[in-house]
Phi, psi and omega in degrees: 000137181269128182232160174271104185294330178297318180291326175297314179299317178296320177301316178294317179294318178295322177296313179297318179295326178296316178295318178298321179292322175299317179296317179297320180295325181288336185247013184221150177269349181291149195273338193275340181297327178292336175275321183294317187305307181292329179295314178294319182295327178289322184281338181302303179292333177297321178290332174294320176291320179295335178300327178274310183299323183294338178280344179258340188221123175295326179295318179294321177298313179297317178301320177297319178296319178296321177297319179300312178300317179299316178296317181299316180289313184292305181294319180301319180293315180295319179294320178299321179297320180288319189265334180245346183079007182225163180283159173297307169196165183302131177066022178296314181295312177297323176297315179298316178298319178296320177294324176297315178299313180298316179301315179293325176294322177295316177299317179298325182293344178294346178288342182274136183299334183296337178278145185279135178249034178284156183299134176261104183248000000 
């Protein structure tokens, strides 16, 4: 089976980061790690599935890229608030959240026949 190795790697990294965030939340009074942990943990197996789907659908590949950007902005902003006391940049979290919603809508749209399911090489 042909897979997108970048998405497999991201799935593993997001999973590991999710567990680390759960540990940080358990040992810290700061608030955002408890929000970050489940978001990363939910996206980790999703990227493992996208590793397969993205090789069949350009739309799924694009949706995965949008999800990565969304996670980086959303999680990055929340982590920056905890560790630096400042935002990543103005509106980073809302932009990241919006990109996450858009990314999932793009992935969902791959169910429609009108989108091409030609091999992404």
